[in-house]
N, C-alpha and C positions, 0 to 999 in steps of 0.2 A: 709373350710380352704380354701379349692378351689375357692369359691367366693368371699370369702376376699381378696384370690391374684390377683382375677380377675379383682375384683373392682378396686384394688388400681394400681392395674398395667395396668389398663385405663385409671386413672386420668394422670397417668404418661406421657400415649402416646400424652393425648389430649394437654400435656404442646408440642408437637412440636419445639426444636430448630433449629437450622443449622445446628449442628453433627447430630444430630436423621433424617434429613429431607435426610442428604447425604445418610445414613444407607438406607433411604426406596429405594430412586432414585438408589443407587446401586444394593440393593438387586431384586428389578425392573428390573435393567437392567440383572444383570447374570440368573434371573428365564427366564425372557425373550428370551435370548440370550440359554440357555439352552432347552426349547419348540421350539423355531426354527430350532434350531440344528436336535433335534430328527425330525420335523415334517420333516425338509429338507432330513433327512437322508432316511423318509422312502417314501419321493415321489421322491427321486433318484430310491429308489430303486425299485418301482412301473417301472419309466421309462425305468429305466436299462434292465429290465426283458420285456419290452413291445419293444427293441433292436431285440430281439430275432426273432421276426417275419418280422422285415423288410431288416434283412440281412439271405444270402442261404451258404449255401456249398454246392460246385459243385465239383463230384469227375469224372476226365476221365478217359477214359477205354483205353487201349491198344489197337494198330489197329489189336492184334491179338484174343482179347477177345471174347469168342465164346460165346451162348447166353446162356446156363448150367451157366457159369462165372456170366454172367449179370444177370439172377436170381436169385441167390444163393447170389449175393450182394446185392437187389433189397430188397430180404426177411430177410437178415439179419439187415440191415443196418432200415428196417418199425419196426423191432421186439424191437430197441432199445428204451431202455424207454426216454430218452432226445429226441427225434425224432417225430415231428408232421405229417409229408408228406416228401415221398420219389418220387420223379417224374421221370422216365426214359427220356431222351432227345436221341432219334436216328439222324444219320449223317445229315439226311437230314432236320429235325427239327432243328438241329443247324446251317446250313446252313439259314433259313428264318431266325433262330433270328438273323444272321449278317447281316442279309438285313433288318431288320427291325433298330437294332440299330445303324448301319454305313449307310444304304440309300443306296446301290450297291448289287448286285449280287455275291458271291465267285465265281463263275463260269465263268464269265463275264471275271475278272481277273485273276484267276490260271487256268481257262479251266479242272481246276477238284475239288473234295470237299478234302482239308483236315482236316476237321474238325475231332475230333472223338466224340463217344458216350459218353452221359456221365450221372452220378445220379445227380441232384438236391437236395436238403436235406432242409425244413424249420423246427424249433426247436421250440418243448412246449415252452409255453409263462412263466409258473408256475417254472421256472429253473436260476439258477447261470449263467451270460453269460460266461466268462472264464471258469467253470469245464464242461458248456455244450457243448459248441463250440471245446474244447480242448478232448472232450473222444467221441464224434461223429468222430471227423476228426480220431482222433486214431482207431476206429471203422472201419471206411470207407479205410484206409490204410492196413489194415489187409485184407480187403475182396480180395478175387481171381479177376484177369483181372484189378485191377485197378491201373492205372499210376501216376497220380498224383493227389494231394486234394488242393484246395482253397478258403481260407476263408478269412474273415477280421478280424483275428487275433491283427494284430497290429494295426488298429486301436483301436478295445476291450482292448489292454495292455494300448494306452492310456488314452480312458475313467476308467480304472480303477486306474491309477495311479492320474487320476483327481481327481475321489474321497478319495482318501487317502488322497491328501493335502488338499484338502477342511475337510473333516476329522479331520489331526493336527491341520491344523490354526482356525477351531472352537473350537477346546480340548481345546486348548490354550487360546483362548479368554474365554473359561466358567472358566477354573481355574484361571485366571488371576481375573477379577472381583469375583469369589469367594472368593479368599483370602482375596481382601479388600473389601466385603462386609461381611466376618466374622471379620475383625478386627474394623471396624468403630461400626460392632453390640457391641465387646468388647466393646471400647470406651464411645460407646451414654450410656451404661447399668455402666460402671462404673463411668460417669458422672452424672447420674440419685443418685445413691447410695451415691455420694460425696453430693447430694441437700439435700440426706433426711437422713440424717447419727443419726440427733434426731430420726427422726420416726423408724430407726432401733434398738437403742438403747431401747426407749422403750417397745420395742415388746421383747427384749432379757432379761431389767432388770423386766419386768411383769410375767415372766413364759413362754414368748414364746418361743419355738424351732428354731433351725436356716433356718430350713425349710421354716419356717411358716418366719421367717424376708428373707429366698433367693425367696420368692415364687410369690411377685408380678413383682421383677425384671425376673421372669422366664416369667411371666404371659406377662410383657412388651414387652421381645422376640417374645413371642407368636403372638400376635398385628401385630409389622411389618411381622413378615413372612406371617402371614392371611392377610395383606393388600395386601403386594409386590406378593404373589402367586396367590389373586383375580387379579390384574391388566394385572401381565405377563399372566394369563392364558384368560382374555379375550383379547390380543394383539394379542397371538399365536394362538388362534382357529380363530378369525376373520380373520387373513392373510393368513389360512390356508383353512378358505371358500371360501376366493378369488380366492386362486390358483386351487381350485377344477373348483368352477362354471367360473369365468372368463375367467380361460385358458385352460379351459376343461378338466382337470387332471384326471387321473382316479385313486382316493384313498378316505377312508373313513373317513370323520373326527369322533371325539367320545372327549366323555365328559371327558374321562378319564385324556385329554392330560391338561383340568382345575384342574381336582380334583389332578392330580399327580403335579403340577405345584402349588398349594396349600398344600399338604401333603410336600413337595419339600420343599418351604418357611419356616412352620412353623416349623421344624426341624432344617432346619439353623439356624432361629432364636431363639427359643428356648433354644436350644442346647449353641451356643453361649452365650446367656445373661446366662443360668443356669450356665454358667463357670464362667462367668466374676465375676456372683454374688458367688458362690462359694469363687471364691481367696478372695475377697477382704471382705467377711462378716466374713469371720474368723479374720480380722486384727481390725473389730468393737471394 
């Protein structure tokens, strides 16, 4: 029975009309958008985590902080699970950093060194930015002798909002094209059923079940989904490879992308076709 359904479904698929072409193109676009969204999200996550190694948290000590407080703060923060390195900056080192950054000696300007000692912290790259930064910043604030903690919290919040905005727009685009794909798939199957009414009647009158009459049209949806998934998967995989090797992005391309899109295409096509065939064949 499966062989019969696949054979008859292939015959219908080969007679690709305008509606069938629109269905195929829309399903390819839907799956490609979905694949690129997932791929883009994975790349952004890797890039987002990579930001942790490019920014620093700096905690400044109070002028009255003693050696014991400094050692306690360093020991505490180095044990934090999100911390990669924690480096102590003395007041003299702070003056040298000022000189290197601004090209002037602070002692020549003010005749004394007002810069406090501090701890400069970098974070592990296998953590989520907002969670890690906030957690480490709070831990530093609780350390004895700490006066102020400075980090790029505003920038990280802006990046997070950007990711959410991109995610929402991508989800809207995928959802819209998915709805159009399902509608067109149903219309395509309905058109195929209308053109093959005699074929369905012959099957039913010769003792065939409705499942036998329905099978070729489900197979038709299967072919639409299979072909769309292959094309969308190939496009997504090619874009992924280009971004990795062309732009040097650190992410691992996987054939799971191709397999997942093929599976999603088959699921959308076959279920839509099966639903449409089940509804219309009841009326034959």
